[in-house]
C-alpha positions in Angstrom: 23.4 -13.6 15.7 21.3 -16.8 16.1 17.5 -16.7 15.8 15.4 -18.7 18.3 12.6 -21.0 17.4 10.0 -18.3 17.9 11.9 -15.9 15.6 12.3 -18.6 12.9 8.6 -19.4 13.0 7.7 -15.7 12.7 10.0 -15.4 9.6 8.3 -18.5 8.1 4.9 -16.8 8.6 6.2 -13.6 7.0 7.4 -15.6 4.0 3.9 -17.2 3.6 2.1 -13.9 3.9 4.6 -12.1 1.6 3.9 -14.8 -1.0 0.1 -14.6 -0.5 0.2 -10.9 -1.3 2.4 -11.4 -4.4 0.0 -14.0 -5.7 -3.1 -11.9 -4.9 -2.3 -8.2 -5.6 -0.5 -8.9 -8.8 -3.8 -8.7 -10.6 -4.6 -5.2 -9.3 -1.0 -4.1 -10.1 -1.3 -5.2 -13.8 -4.9 -3.9 -14.2 -4.0 -0.8 -16.2 -1.8 -2.8 -18.6 -4.3 -5.7 -18.8 -7.1 -3.3 -19.9 -4.9 -2.0 -22.7 -3.5 -5.3 -23.7 -6.8 -7.1 -23.8 -8.8 -4.1 -25.1 -11.5 -4.3 -22.4 -13.1 -1.8 -20.0 -11.7 -1.1 -16.6 -15.1 -2.0 -15.0 -15.0 -5.4 -16.8 -11.5 -6.2 -15.7 -12.3 -5.2 -12.1 -15.0 -7.8 -11.9 -12.3 -10.4 -11.2 -11.0 -8.3 -8.3 -14.5 -7.8 -6.9 -15.3 -11.6 -7.2 -12.0 -12.4 -5.6 -12.6 -10.1 -2.7 -16.1 -11.6 -2.2 -14.8 -15.2 -2.3 -11.9 -14.2 0.0 -14.3 -12.6 2.4 -16.7 -15.6 2.5 -13.7 -17.9 2.5 -12.4 -16.2 5.7 -15.6 -17.2 7.5 -15.1 -20.8 6.4 -11.4 -20.9 7.0 -11.8 -19.2 10.4 -14.2 -21.9 11.5 -12.1 -24.7 10.1 -8.9 -23.2 11.6 -10.3 -24.0 15.1 -11.3 -27.5 14.1 -8.6 -28.8 11.6 -4.9 -28.8 11.2 -4.0 -25.2 10.3 -0.6 -26.2 8.8 -2.4 -28.3 6.1 -4.8 -25.4 5.4 -1.9 -23.1 4.7 -0.3 -25.7 2.4 -3.5 -26.1 0.4 -4.0 -22.4 0.0 -0.5 -21.9 -1.4 -0.9 -24.8 -3.9 -4.2 -23.6 -5.2 -3.2 -19.9 -5.5 0.0 -20.8 -7.3 -1.9 -23.0 -9.8 -4.4 -20.2 -10.5 -1.7 -17.7 -11.3 -0.3 -20.1 -13.9 -3.7 -20.4 -15.5 -4.1 -16.6 -15.7 -0.9 -16.5 -17.7 -2.2 -19.1 -20.2 -5.5 -17.4 -21.2 -6.7 -14.3 -22.9 -10.3 -14.8 -22.0 -11.4 -12.3 -19.3 -14.4 -14.3 -18.3 -12.3 -17.4 -17.6 -9.9 -15.2 -15.6 -12.8 -13.9 -13.6 -13.8 -17.5 -12.7 -10.3 -18.7 -11.7 -9.4 -15.4 -9.9 -12.6 -16.0 -7.8 -11.1 -19.4 -6.9 -7.9 -17.6 -6.0 -9.7 -15.5 -3.5 -11.0 -18.6 -1.6 -7.5 -20.2 -1.8 -6.0 -17.0 -0.2 -8.6 -17.2 2.6 -7.1 -20.5 3.7 -3.9 -18.6 4.8 -4.5 -15.8 7.3 -6.8 -17.4 10.0 -4.7 -20.6 10.3 -1.6 -18.4 10.6 -3.2 -16.4 13.4 -4.2 -19.6 15.1 -0.7 -21.0 14.8 0.9 -17.8 16.1 -1.5 -17.5 19.1 -1.0 -21.2 19.9 2.8 -21.2 19.6 4.0 -17.7 20.6 3.8 -15.8 23.9 1.8 -12.6 23.6 5.0 -10.5 23.3 6.2 -12.5 20.4 2.7 -12.7 18.9 2.3 -8.9 18.7 5.8 -8.6 17.3 4.9 -11.4 14.8 1.7 -9.6 13.7 3.6 -6.4 13.0 6.3 -8.2 11.0 3.8 -10.3 9.1 1.9 -7.0 8.3 5.1 -5.4 7.2 5.8 -8.4 4.9 2.6 -7.6 3.1 3.8 -4.0 2.5 7.2 -5.2 1.4 5.4 -7.5 -1.1 3.4 -4.5 -2.4 6.6 -2.5 -2.9 8.1 -5.5 -4.7 5.1 -6.1 -7.0 4.7 -2.5 -8.0 8.4 -2.3 -9.0 8.4 -5.8 -10.5 5.3 -5.4 -12.7 6.7 -2.5 -14.9 9.9 -4.6 -15.4 7.9 -7.6 -16.6 5.7 -5.5 -18.9 8.8 -3.9 -20.4 10.6 -7.3 -20.9 7.5 -9.3 -22.1 4.0 -8.5 -21.0 1.8 -8.7 -17.9 1.6 -12.5 -18.2 5.2 -12.8 -17.0 4.1 -11.4 -13.6 1.7 -14.3 -13.1 4.2 -16.9 -14.2 6.9 -15.7 -11.8 4.3 -15.2 -9.0 3.3 -18.9 -9.4 6.9 -20.0 -9.2 7.3 -18.1 -5.9 4.2 -19.7 -4.6 5.4 -23.3 -5.3 8.8 -22.5 -3.7 7.1 -21.1 -0.6 4.9 -24.2 -0.3 8.0 -26.4 -0.4 9.8 -24.3 2.3 6.6 -24.3 4.5 6.1 -28.1 4.2 9.8 -28.7 5.2 10.2 -26.1 7.9 6.8 -25.8 9.7 7.5 -29.0 11.6 10.3 -27.3 13.6 8.2 -24.8 15.3 8.0 -23.8 19.0 5.8 -25.8 21.4 2.4 -24.4 22.4 2.6 -22.5 25.7 0.7 -24.3 28.4 -1.0 -21.2 29.7 -2.7 -20.7 26.3 -3.9 -24.3 26.3 -5.5 -23.8 29.7 -7.3 -20.5 28.8 -8.7 -21.9 25.5 -10.8 -24.5 27.2 -12.3 -22.3 29.8 -15.1 -20.9 27.6 -17.5 -22.4 25.2 -20.0 -19.6 24.3 -21.7 -19.5 20.9 -19.9 -17.2 18.5 -23.0 -14.9 18.1 -23.0 -14.2 21.9 -19.3 -13.5 21.9 -19.7 -11.0 19.1 -22.6 -9.2 20.7 -21.2 -9.2 24.3 -17.8 -7.9 23.3 -19.2 -5.1 21.2 -17.6 -6.3 17.9 -20.4 -5.2 15.6 -19.3 -1.5 15.3 -15.7 -2.7 15.0 -16.7 -5.0 12.1 -18.3 -2.0 10.4 -15.1 0.0 10.9 -13.1 -2.9 9.4 -15.3 -3.0 6.3 -14.6 0.8 5.8 -10.8 0.5 6.3 -10.7 -2.4 3.8 -12.7 -0.3 1.3 -10.1 2.5 1.5 -7.0 0.4 1.9 -7.5 -1.9 -1.1 -9.5 0.6 -3.1 -6.7 3.2 -3.1 -4.0 0.5 -3.8 -6.0 -0.9 -6.7 -7.1 2.4 -8.3 -4.2 4.8 -7.6 -2.4 3.9 -10.9 -5.7 4.7 -12.8 -6.0 7.9 -10.8 -2.5 9.0 -11.8 -3.0 7.9 -15.4 -6.4 9.7 -15.7 -5.4 12.9 -13.8 -1.8 13.5 -14.9 -1.7 11.5 -18.1 1.4 9.4 -17.2 1.9 6.2 -19.1 0.6 3.0 -17.5 4.1 1.7 -16.4 4.9 5.1 -14.7 1.5 5.2 -13.1 2.0 1.7 -11.7 5.5 2.6 -10.5 4.3 5.6 -8.5 2.2 3.2 -6.4 5.4 1.8 -4.8 5.3 4.7 -2.4 2.1 3.4 -0.8 3.6 0.4 1.0 6.7 2.3 2.0 4.5 4.7 4.0 2.6 1.7 5.2 5.7 0.0 6.6 6.6 3.1 8.5 3.1 3.5 9.8 2.9 -0.1 11.0 6.2 0.3 12.8 5.0 3.5 14.5 1.6 1.9 15.3 3.4 -1.0 17.0 5.6 1.4 19.0 2.7 3.7 20.1 0.6 0.6 20.9 3.1 -0.2 23.7 2.1 3.2 25.2 -1.6 3.1 24.3 -2.6 -0.5 24.8 -6.3 0.0 23.9 -6.3 -1.0 20.2 -9.7 0.6 19.6 -8.7 4.0 21.1 -5.5 4.0 19.1 -7.5 3.1 15.9 -9.7 6.1 16.6 -6.7 8.4 16.6 -5.5 7.0 13.4 -8.8 7.6 11.7 -8.4 11.3 12.6 -5.0 11.4 10.8 -6.6 9.7 7.8 -9.2 12.4 7.7 -6.6 15.1 7.6 -4.8 13.3 4.8 -8.0 12.9 2.7 -8.9 16.6 3.1 -5.4 17.6 1.9 -5.9 15.2 -1.1 -9.2 16.6 -2.2 -8.0 20.2 -2.0 -4.8 19.5 -4.0 -5.9 17.3 -6.9 -3.9 19.4 -9.3 -0.6 18.5 -7.6 0.9 15.1 -8.4 3.2 15.3 -5.4 0.6 16.2 -2.9 -1.9 13.7 -4.4 0.6 10.8 -4.1 1.8 11.7 -0.6 -1.8 12.2 0.7 -2.9 8.9 -0.8 0.1 7.3 0.7 -0.6 8.7 4.2 -4.2 7.6 3.9 -3.3 4.1 2.9 -0.7 3.9 5.6 -3.3 4.8 8.2 -5.5 2.0 7.0 -2.6 -0.5 7.4 -2.1 0.8 10.9 -5.8 0.2 11.7 -5.6 -3.2 10.1 -2.7 -4.2 12.4 -4.7 -3.2 15.5 -8.1 -4.6 14.5 -7.2 -7.6 12.3 -3.8 -8.5 13.9 -3.9 -7.7 17.6 -7.6 -8.0 18.4 -8.2 -11.7 17.6 -5.6 -12.6 20.2 -7.9 -11.2 22.9 -10.3 -14.1 22.2 -7.9 -16.9 23.2 -10.0 -17.3 26.4 -13.0 -18.1 24.3 -11.1 -20.7 22.2 -12.2 -18.8 19.0 -9.1 -17.1 17.8 -9.2 -18.5 14.2 -13.0 -18.0 14.0 -12.8 -14.4 15.1 -9.8 -13.7 12.9 -11.7 -15.1 9.9 -14.8 -13.0 10.7 -12.9 -9.8 11.2 -10.7 -10.3 8.1 -13.8 -11.2 6.0 -15.2 -7.7 7.0 -12.0 -6.2 5.5 -12.7 -7.9 2.1 -16.4 -6.9 2.1 -15.0 -3.4 1.9 -12.4 -4.5 -0.6 -15.1 -6.0 -2.8 -17.1 -2.8 -2.7 -14.1 -0.7 -3.6 -12.9 -2.8 -6.5 -16.1 -2.2 -8.6 -17.7 0.6 -6.7 -14.8 3.1 -7.1 -14.6 2.4 -10.8 -18.4 3.0 -11.2 -18.4 6.2 -9.1 -15.4 7.6 -10.9 -16.7 6.7 -14.3 -20.0 8.6 -13.6 -18.9 11.4 -11.2 -15.2 11.8 -11.5 -12.4 11.6 -9.0 -13.4 14.7 -6.9 -16.7 13.2 -5.9 -15.0 9.8 -5.3 -12.6 11.3 -2.8 -15.3 13.3 -1.1 -17.0 10.0 -0.5 -13.8 8.7 1.0 -14.0 11.5 3.6 -17.5 10.4 4.6 -16.2 6.8 4.9 -13.4 8.0 7.2 -15.7 9.9 9.5 -18.0 6.8 9.8 -15.0 4.6 10.5 -13.7 6.8 13.2 -17.1 7.1 14.9 -17.5 3.3 14.8 -14.3 2.8 16.7 -15.0 5.7 19.1 -18.3 4.1 20.4 -16.5 0.8 21.1 -13.6 2.1 23.1 -15.1 1.2 26.5 -16.1 -2.3 25.4 -12.4 -3.1 24.7 -11.7 -3.1 28.4 -14.0 -6.1 28.8 -11.7 -8.2 26.6 -8.7 -7.4 28.7 -10.4 -8.7 31.9 
C-alpha cells in the first residue's frame, strides 16, 4: 500500500525524533554502569543530565522563537549534527567534568529539533494529520526508549558503555543524511493555515496570560519531573531495592516505554471522544495518583513496583501528548506555534532537570519511600493545575 506525501513526512519526523531520543537518553540508560566503570558518585554523574535538561529547557525557548523566524528544516539539521558529534566525544573521554560540559551542549542541540518539527507539521499538515503525526512522533520516542534500554546491556556485555555512544552517533549522522535528502519532498502548506497565522500579532506574554497557560506550564513542569525522573532512576531503584546487577536493572526499564506506547495510543483514541485536552489530562493525573499509591504500598514486590512505575510513566507520556503535542496547534491563529511549543517543552525539562539531581539527593538522604511519597504530592498538584484551566481551553477553540 502506497503512502501519501503527508504520511511520508510524518515518518520522516518520527525518524528524527527517534534519533533525538537515542542520542539523548542513552546517557541516563548507561548511568548505573558509568558510575561503576568510572568509579564516581551517582550524584556527580547525574550533574551532566541535570545540566543537559537545563540547557535543553533554555534552548527550547530560543529554538521556539527562532522556529517562527528562521528555516526550521535547517535548525533540525544543525541539531542532528551537533548531537551526533557530542556523542562521539563522550565515547572518547573518561573525564566526567568534560562529559558534563559537552552533554550540556547536547541539551541545547536537542532543543533545536522539537519546536521546528512542530512548526513544520502545523504548516504542512491538516489538523487530522497533525494530531496523528504528534501521536506517532511521541510513540517513536517510546520505541527509542525500548530500543536503548535493550541495546545498552548488549553493548555493555560486548564492550562497555562507550559503544552505546559510538553507535548512537552513527545513527545520528545517518538520520541527518536522510533528513537532508528527503525533507525537500514534503507536502505543501495548506492555504487555510497561512491565512490564520497572519490574523494575530499579540505579544507572547499577553497570549500566555489571556489563554490561561500559566497553570498548564506548572503542570507540564511536574509531568516532566515524573516522566524523566522515573525513566532515569528506575534502574537505580531496582538495583538498590532488589539487588539486581546493573545490566538486569537497566533491562527492566524496557517495560516503561512499552506501557507508554499503549497509553499514547489510548490517549489518542480517547481524545477523539474528549476533545478538551486539559480535561483529559486531569483524568490521566487521577490514574497516575492511583498507580503511585499502589507503588508506595508495595515496595517489597518487584513485579508491582515495576508495573506501577510503568503505569505512572505511561500516564506522564499521555499528558505529554496532550499538552506538548496537541496544545501548541491551538496557537496557529496567533502565528506563534513554534514559540508556544518551545515554551511548553522547556517547562517539561525544567521538571526533568529538577528530577535528575533532586531525586538522587532526596533518595540519598531519605530513601525511596519518602521519594515516592513526594511523587504523590507532585501528582496531586499537577492534577489541580489542569483542573483549574479546563474552562480556559474553550477559548482556544473559538
